[in-house]
C-alpha positions in Angstrom: 3.9 55.9 -27.4 6.2 58.5 -28.9 3.5 59.6 -31.2 1.0 60.0 -28.3 3.6 61.9 -26.3 4.2 64.2 -29.2 0.5 64.9 -29.5 0.2 65.6 -25.7 3.3 67.9 -25.8 1.7 70.0 -28.6 -1.8 69.8 -27.1 -1.8 73.4 -26.0 -0.6 74.6 -29.5 -2.6 72.2 -31.6 -5.0 75.0 -32.8 -2.0 76.7 -34.4 -0.5 73.6 -36.0 -3.5 71.4 -36.7 -6.4 72.9 -38.5 -9.9 71.6 -37.8 -9.1 70.4 -34.2 -11.7 71.6 -31.5 -11.7 71.4 -27.7 -14.0 68.4 -27.8 -11.2 66.4 -29.5 -12.9 66.1 -32.9 -10.4 66.1 -35.7 -11.1 66.5 -39.4 -7.9 66.4 -41.3 -7.9 65.8 -45.0 -5.0 64.7 -47.2 -4.5 68.3 -48.4 -4.2 69.4 -44.8 -1.5 66.8 -44.1 0.3 67.9 -47.3 0.2 71.6 -46.2 1.5 70.6 -42.7 4.3 68.6 -44.3 5.2 71.6 -46.5 5.3 73.9 -43.6 7.4 71.5 -41.5 9.7 70.9 -44.5 10.3 74.7 -44.7 10.8 75.0 -40.9 12.6 71.7 -40.0 13.9 70.4 -43.3 12.8 67.6 -45.5 14.2 64.7 -43.4 13.0 66.0 -40.1 9.5 66.8 -41.6 9.3 63.3 -43.1 10.3 61.7 -39.7 7.7 63.8 -37.9 4.9 62.9 -40.3 5.7 59.3 -39.9 5.5 59.6 -36.1 2.1 61.4 -36.3 -0.7 58.9 -36.4 -2.9 59.1 -39.5 -6.1 58.3 -37.5 -9.1 60.4 -36.3 -8.7 61.8 -32.9 -11.7 60.0 -31.5 -9.8 56.7 -32.2 -6.7 57.7 -30.3 -6.2 56.5 -26.7 -6.1 59.3 -24.1 -5.1 59.3 -20.5 -8.7 59.5 -19.5 -9.4 56.4 -21.6 -6.4 54.6 -20.1 -7.5 55.5 -16.6 -11.1 54.4 -17.3 -9.8 51.1 -18.8 -7.5 50.6 -15.8 -10.4 51.2 -13.4 -12.5 48.8 -15.4 -9.7 46.2 -15.3 -9.3 46.8 -11.6 -13.0 46.3 -11.1 -13.1 43.1 -13.2 -10.0 41.8 -11.3 -11.6 42.6 -8.0 -14.8 40.9 -9.1 -12.8 37.9 -10.3 -10.8 37.8 -7.1 -14.1 37.9 -5.1 -15.5 35.1 -7.3 -12.3 33.1 -6.9 -12.3 33.7 -3.2 -15.9 32.6 -2.9 -15.4 29.5 -5.1 -12.2 28.6 -3.1 -14.1 29.0 0.2 -16.9 26.8 -1.2 -14.5 24.3 -2.5 -12.6 24.3 0.8 -15.9 23.8 2.6 -16.9 21.0 0.2 -13.5 19.3 0.6 -13.7 19.6 4.4 -17.1 18.0 4.4 -16.1 15.2 2.0 -12.9 14.5 4.0 -14.9 14.4 7.3 -17.4 12.0 5.6 -14.5 10.0 4.2 -12.9 9.8 7.6 -16.2 8.7 9.2 -16.7 6.1 6.5 -13.1 4.8 6.9 -13.4 4.6 10.6 -16.7 2.8 10.2 -15.2 0.3 7.8 -12.2 -0.2 10.1 -14.5 -0.8 13.0 -16.5 -3.3 11.0 -13.4 -5.0 9.7 -12.0 -5.2 13.3 -15.3 -6.7 14.5 -15.3 -9.2 11.6 -11.7 -10.2 12.2 -12.3 -10.7 15.9 -15.3 -12.8 15.1 -13.4 -14.9 12.6 -10.5 -15.4 15.1 -12.9 -16.4 17.9 -14.6 -18.8 15.5 -11.3 -20.2 14.4 -10.1 -20.5 18.0 -13.4 -22.4 18.9 -12.9 -24.7 15.9 -9.3 -25.4 16.8 -10.2 -26.1 20.4 -12.9 -28.4 19.3 -10.6 -30.3 16.9 -8.0 -30.6 19.6 -10.5 -31.9 22.1 -11.7 -34.5 19.5 -8.1 -35.4 18.7 -7.3 -35.8 22.4 -10.3 -38.0 22.9 -9.4 -40.1 19.9 -5.8 -40.4 21.1 -6.9 -41.3 24.6 -9.2 -44.0 23.3 -6.5 -45.4 21.0 -3.9 -45.4 23.8 -6.4 -47.1 26.1 -7.2 -49.7 23.5 -3.4 -50.2 22.8 -2.7 -50.5 26.5 -5.5 -53.2 26.8 -4.2 -55.1 23.8 -0.6 -54.9 25.2 -1.7 -56.1 28.6 -3.6 -59.0 27.0 -0.6 -59.9 24.9 1.7 -59.8 27.9 -0.7 -62.0 29.9 -0.9 -64.5 27.1 2.8 -64.4 26.8 3.2 -65.0 30.5 0.9 -67.9 30.4 2.6 -69.4 27.4 6.0 -68.9 29.0 4.8 -70.4 32.3 3.5 -73.5 30.6 6.7 -73.9 28.5 8.9 -73.4 31.6 6.8 -76.1 33.5 7.2 -78.5 30.6 10.9 -77.7 30.4 11.3 -78.3 34.2 9.4 -81.6 33.9 11.6 -82.7 31.0 14.7 -81.7 32.8 13.6 -83.5 36.0 12.8 -86.7 34.0 16.2 -86.6 32.2 18.0 -86.0 35.5 16.2 -89.1 37.0 17.1 -91.2 34.0 20.7 -90.0 34.2 20.7 -90.8 37.9 19.5 -94.4 37.3 22.0 -94.9 34.5 24.8 -93.6 36.8 23.7 -96.0 39.6 23.7 -98.8 37.1 27.1 -97.9 35.8 28.5 -97.6 39.3 26.9 -101.1 40.3 28.4 -102.6 37.1 31.8 -101.1 37.7 31.8 -102.4 41.3 30.9 -105.9 40.1 33.7 -105.9 37.6 36.2 -104.7 40.2 35.1 -107.4 42.6 35.5 -110.1 40.0 38.9 -108.8 39.2 39.9 -108.8 42.8 38.7 -112.4 43.3 40.6 -113.5 40.3 43.8 -111.8 41.5 43.4 -113.5 44.9 42.9 -116.9 43.4 46.1 -116.7 41.4 
């Protein structure tokens, strides 16, 4: 940049310092021209300053040096490319946004459809399960009712048989008790008659003595 600034600073006087420079910017400087320039600068500025200045001056043709016009043109070109790139990116982003919006809407529709179908399937399965459970409970109730009725009938039969058996055994026991009481009564009467006879004999014997 310092070399470019130096060239621009001496642009109005370059016809005096640089030989072979035209207004079109064409520069034809040979090695002998650079040597003459260095010698003149060495006389005017001194050896060290002349050497420093020669190092700062670019050893390139003028048509290869970047000018303000070139920089402005390049900047305008970059601005144009950036604007074009921005427009492309904006368009692509808008297209991408549109695609994503459409895909999200389709996904939402699909998910809602799947959820509706799933809800319908679950409700159907629950209704079928409820029907199966109700049917099994009805069958179980019928089986239990039948078993309880059969058990009640068997218990009633067993109780009737037990009542019959107990009635017969009680009648037999009553008959046996009545017979034994009659036998006991006869034996008591006999015992009383025998005791009375013994007492009468004893009384007669006592009177006789």
